[in-house]
Structure formats: structure tokens, C-alpha cells
N, C-alpha and C positions, 0 to 999 in steps of 0.2 A: 622429488620433494614430497613430503607427507604433511598433511594439514588436518588438525582437529578443530571442528566447528561446533559451536554451542548455540542451540536454539530450543530452549526448554519451554517456550510459550505453548500453552494448551489451546490457544485460539488458532484460527485458520483464516487469515485474511490476506490481503495483498502483500503485506510486509513479510509474513511468514512464508508465503509462496515464493516471494522474490528471494529471500535468504536461501531457501532450499534450491531454487533454480540456479543461483550462483554456485552452490556446491556441485550441482550436476555439470554445469559448464566448466568449472575448474577440473572436474574429473575427466571430461572430454579433452581438456587441454593437457592432460598427462599428470596431473597432481593426484596422488593417492589420498582419498578423502575418508575421514572418520567423522561421525556426528554424534553429539550428545543431545538427546531429545527427552521430552516428557514421555513416560510409558503410555503406549496406546494412543498417542496423539496423532492428529492428521499429518503433522510434519513427519513423524516417524514412518507412517504408512507410505507417504509420498516418496521418501528417500529409499525405503526398502524396495519399493516397486522399481526403483531405478538403480538397484544393485549397489547402494551405498550402505556400508555397515553402520548400525546405530547402537548406542549404548546409553545407560541410565546412570545418573548420579545416585549415590546411596542415600542422600537426604534431599528433601524438597526445600530445606532451609538454605537460602543463598549463602549465609555466613556460616558454613559448616566445615570444620576441620576434617571430618570424614570425607567430604566431597573433595576437598583440596588434596588430601592424601591419595584419593582414588585417581584424580587427574595426574598427580605427580607420578604415580606408579605406571599409569597408562602411557604417558608420553615417553617414559624411559623404555618400557617394554616394546612399544611399537615404533620407537625411534622417530618420533614426531618432530618436525622442524618448526611448524607454524601453529599457533593457536589463534582462532578467529571467533570473536564473540558477536552474535547477532541479536541477542535478547539481553536487555540492560542488566538484569540481576545476575546473569551468568559471569559478569566480570569478576565477581568475588572469588569463586573457586578457581577460575582461570589464573587470576593474578596471584592469589595465595600459593598456588601450585608452583609458581615461578619465582617465589621470594628469593631463593638461593641459586637460581638458574639464570645466568647472564647470557647464555648462548641462544636459547630459543626465543622466538619473537611472538609478541602478543599484539593483535589488532582488534579494534572495536568498530563496528558499523552502527551508526545512529540513524534510525529511520523516522523518528518522531521528535517533536519538541521536548526539551528537557528542563527540569528545574535546576536551581543552583545546587551544586554538590562540591563544596569547597572546605568541608570540615576536616579534622585531623585524620579520621578513618579513610575518607575518600582520597586525601592527599597521599596516604600510604598505598592505597590500592592503585591509583592511577599513575603513580610514578613508574610502574613497571610496564605501562603501555607504550609500545613503539610508535603507533600511529592510530589516529581516529579518522574514519571516513564518514562523510555525509554527502548528500546530493544537493545541499543548499549553501550557496555562497553567503547568504544572510546569516544562517546559523553558524557557519565557520567563523565569521567575524565576531560573533558573540561567545563562542564556546570557551575561549581562554578566560573570559570573565565568569563563566558558569562552572567550569571544571578546572581542577588544578593541573592544567596541561599548557605548555607553551604553544604559541601559534604555529611554530615550526613542525609540530606533530599533528596538526589538523589539516586534512586534505580533502579536496573535492573529488568525489568519485561518482560521475553521473550514472544514473540507472541505465542499464543496458536492455535493449529490446531487439529481438530477431524480427526484422521487418517482414521477412518472407512468411512468417506465421500469421500475419495479419492481412488476410485476403478476404474481401467481401464475399459472403456466401449467399447467393440468391435463393438457394433451396431452403436454407434455415430461416432466412428473412421471411419467406412466404409462410413456412410452417409456424413460426413463432407469432407472427402477426395474426394468422388465422386463429391460433390458440387463444389469443386475447381479444378477438373480435375487432381487429383493426383492418380496415379496407386498404386497397392499394392507394387510394387518394388521401387517406389519413396521414397527418404528420405526427409521427411517434416521437415524443420528447421523453428521453429516458435518463435515469441515473443509476449508478452502481455504488452503493455506500452501505456501511453498517447502520442499522436503525438505532441511532444514538443521538441524544440531544445536541451534542457538539457538531453533528454532521449536517444539521440544517434541513432535515427531510420535511419537517412541517413548513418551513419557509418555501420549499419547492411546491408542496401540495397546495398551499394557500395562493400561490401565484396564479393558478388557473382562474381564480375569482376575478382577476383583473385583465384577463384576455377578452378582447372585444367579442361580442356575441357573433359577429359576422365571421370571425375566425374560429371561435371555440367549437363550433359543431364538427370541424374536421381535425380536431386535436385530441390525441390520447396521451396520457402520462403513464410511464412504466417505471416502477421502483423495484430494482433488483438488489436484494440484500436481506439480511436477517439481523436481529438484535445482537449486541455484543455478548460474547460468551463469557461465562464465569471461568475463573481459573480452576476451580474444583466444584463439583456438584455430586450429591448423593444420588443413588439410582432413582429415588422417588422425586427428586427435585428437577425443576426446569434447568436446562443447561445455560440459560441466558441470565445476564445481570438484571436484577429486579427493576432498576430505574429505566432500563432500556425496554423491558417488556411494558412498563407503564407508558412510556413514550409511544410505543407502537399502538397501544390501545387508544391513546389520545388522538393519534392521527386517524385511526379507523373510525372513532366516534365523530371526528370532524367530517370525514367523508360521508358518513351516514346522515349527519345533520344537514349537510349542504347538498345532499342527493348527488354525490359525485362518484359513487361506487362503480358506475359504468364508464367513467372518464379516467379514473386513476386506479391502476391495478398494482397490487403487491405481488411480485413474482417469486419472492423468497430468494434464497441463495441459489445461484446457477453456476456450475463449473464451466459451462459453454460460453466463455466470454466473447469469443469471436462471433458466435451465432447470435447472441443477444445484441451485441453492438451492431451487427449487420441489420437487425430489425429496426434500429433507431435511425432517425433523421437528424436529430439534434441531441447533444449530450449536455446535461446540466450537472454541475458539481457544486452543491450548496454548502459544503463544509465551511464552518466559520473560522477555522484556523488550522490549515493543513501545512505541514512542512514542505512537501513536494510530492505530488500525488502520482502514484503508479497507475491508477485506473484512468486518470486524465491522459497519461501517456498512451495507454491502450486505446482510448477513444481517438486520440490524435493519430495513432498508427492506422486506424481504420478510416481516416479521412473525414471524421465528424467535426463539425464546428462546435465549439465549447462555449457555454454560458456558465460563468463561475463567480463565486463571491470574491470581492476585491480585498483579499487578505492573504497573508502567508506566502507559501510557495506559488500560489496562483499568479502572483504579480511577476514571477520570473518565467513561468511556463507559458503564460497566455499574453501575447502582445495585443492589447485591447484594440479592436477594430481591424486586426489583420488575420489572426488565426483563432479569434474568439471574441467574446464580449464579456466585460466585467460589470457586475452590479454591486450596489451598496450592501454590505454584509447585513443579513437579516431582514432586508427590505423586499418583501414579496412583490410589491407593486413595481419596484424598479426591475426586479427579475422578469416580471411579465412584459415590461416595456422592451427589455433587451430581447426576449424571446419573440416578441411581435416582429422585430426586424427580420428574423429568420423565417417566421411564418409567412411573411409577405413576399419573400424573395428566395426562390430555390437557387437562383444564380449566386446570391450572397452566401448561401449555405455551402455551395460547391466551392466557391472561391476561398472561403476561410478554411474549409476542410482540406483543400489542397495545400494551403500554407501550413496547416497543422502537421500534416504528414511530412512535408519537407523539413520542418523543424526537428522532428524525431530522427529522420534520416541523417541530418547533419550533426545532431548533438548526442544521440542516444544509441549508438551502435553497440550491440552486445559484444562483438568482436573487440572493439576498442576498449570497452570497459574491462574485459578479462585481461587484455594485454597490459593495461594500466595496473590492475590488481596484482598480476604476476610480477610486474616490475617493482611494486612496493614490497612484495614478499622477498624479493631478492636483495634489495639495496637498503631498506629501512633499518 
């Protein structure tokens, strides 16, 4: 079986990493993988380092006949059986290339919430799709009203995780905590999100104001992430979206005004996910509307208790009071109240952390996810 995957996003976050990881796992399972990426993107670098051949579309315009013809020639030349789109705008060249091809199969993975796309052009494009995958039951129920696809083509494909990769690392815990001046007795409350207004980072930062003084002296906040990247930037420009840079500056100004720079640290982007999660005692996910979070799964794999906004996919991932605690969206005071439960009880942190890990073991095995995907490839 040969499969051509599309991921031309120039960003490099959890979703791009996951799409590329799926390609690597499929290759391990015996599928010959080709990938179309943005030139010099982090996705392309990641895939090439793992011996996956990458290619570029001749045009950056999604609705490009040149790109469609390129894909059409490519799949014939390389005898490709499956086309799998991971970045939403790539559905155009993939679908257009298959307009007169009824043999090859086209799949689309959706990793984020989507607006309504039911106009004439999208009806033409999506009629060629064999199946759409999401990790969200709630989105699957809504998709036939948003996209011109019948419910029979919409399938749940849970995110997969290799649990054996998520082992607590005492050495890195000690190193990272020392780097940020966190003692062994400190409770490190961390998050890993893009610095973007929709991600609720300011809500998280402000919550420390509502932590009781008797507890606050032994609490440190760690924010791992960077502002959202631009799709394109000139050599002299910042690589980040302007409104996200403004948002970061607003948070930094808040920390200065409230004299919190020693209590809340920006760590920037860190590829060592396991190391940084090992350094944390509680994980906070303040995103105000997330479909189904990969980083929350990572934190659960590491046995961390989760405090998350009561919205979106969090309602399905986190059973309130069992493997985490949910707080009212945007309410920093309520977030602090939920955090206080964990600050007061190491045993509650351990209990909810164990339940979180068990949930991932039961629902998110990478082996089962790949088996399901291969089954879709064969029979859809």
C-alpha cells in the first residue's frame, strides 16, 4: 500500500507533530509514505529525518490547477493508492486531482473546530472524500451540518499515544526545576500552549492572584510555549502573528505590574515534552475552546492531574473530580479554587493522576489507532 499525505502548514505545534507522527507510524506498519509539505518547514525537516520522502506543491494557492495536475501526475507515477489530507486547505489540490479518478481513496483528518463550508464549491470538493476522521464525538455529530458530507462518512479516530514513551524522568525534573529556581518542596503548576488569546494564558497567569497567601509562597507557574507563527514572514519580520506577540507583551506587563516575574516563568517552546511534564506537579489547560487536546493527553500519559476550562473537548477528556478538575471558562478565580484543591492534597494529585493515565491506556493506544486507520484505508 502506498499513501500520499498532505501537511503544508508552516506552523509546528501539537497537531502538525501528530500528523507527522501518524505518517511515521504508518511507515513502520508497512505503508510506503510520501508527504507533501511546505518548503523548509519543520514538518518537512521532521519527516526527512525519519526517512520519509517529501515533496512541494508548485503553488502556495490552495485552489491551483497547477498543484492539482502535479498531484495527479505524482499519484500515477508513484502508483499511490491513498491520499490523506491533514491540513484543511490541502483538500483542494487533493480532491481536484481525483476528479476523474474513482479508484484511489481520499481521507481528511480534522484536528480543530471548523466553520460551515456548505457552498457550491465545497460541495464539489467534498463529494470526492471517502471518509473524514476526528477525535471528537461532539464534532462528528455536527459535521454533517457544517460540511457537505453524510454522517456515514464521518468517523471517530482517537488520537494514539505510545505509553512507553511517557516515563517520569527524575533527572530532567531536577535539572528543569533548578533552571527555573524551583525547590523540591515547590508545587510547579504548568501549561503547554501557544501564546494566543484563545488559549487563555492570561486567565492562567491571573489565577495566582487568588491563591491563598499561605499556599502561594510554595507555588511556581511554568508556561511552556511561544506565540502562534505566521504562515509566511520576510527575513526581517518576526515569525509570529502580530496579535499573539501583543498578547504575550500584555501578559509580561501584567507580571511586571503585579511583581510576579519570580513566580511565573515563560519557558518558550520546548521539544522535551516528557522532561518538562516531569518537572510539573499539576497541569493546567486554559484554552477556551479546544476540540480535543493532544497536550492534555500527554500530561495524562505522565500521570499529571489536569485543571482545565469547562469547554470543548475538555468535557470528554476530563471527568471532573476523577482524573482532573474543570473550571468556568475565563474565570481565573474559579481556576485558583480548583488548583487550591491540588495544592492542599498531594494524595488527590496522585489519585487523579493515576486515573488520567489509566484513561489514556484504555482509550488512546497508538497501536489500536493505526490498526483502525489501516482498516479504513482498506475498506472505505
